[in-house]
Steps between C-alpha positions, in 0.01 A plus 500: 500500500502876548235697321616819331310817555477783251733717709769225483518510122718754330399566145757634261355786304637468148398816331446452131684749287301711260555474126683833508732380777564173316578694182743722692677195645508346153646816344767527772599137447513540122722806541741312725512197271550718190791678666665166572429365150647806329804540725809391302681399819236233571620159374347401165326184624331693781392777262343237274317337793373837620389597148304173474345569841394847391321354197320244718403769749356715220292213364128542564435124494469473880384741772763739633522324837579167330763660277653668806516171692661321205753780458588489871573130469714545190687796651580287803661245269692768311641654820666168585750547215846519662633720217246773563640832623373600843340824380292306244391248763396785730299664221326170425409460867356850486286392203385190690405714799291727278332206325403350835270799556282414201173342614171446322 
């Protein structure tokens, strides 16, 4: 068995975001989701799902990082809808990307 030395180990440096950075990411995501939810060209069922997601994301019941992780999971499910226009799917992926930056 080979023994690892300190120099053989690469440690990933996950920098925790500050509260201000997390709030900025949250605000950007909310803006994107609100644009999708209020766009009349977005299919009605998707608008309803997004509106429900916005309410869950606003809820203070869980920490922001937990709400972000739950929202990412739900957005992934929503983007699988075959009737979704491509521009909406792209905007939702943008929201997911922003939510992935939230860390506590």
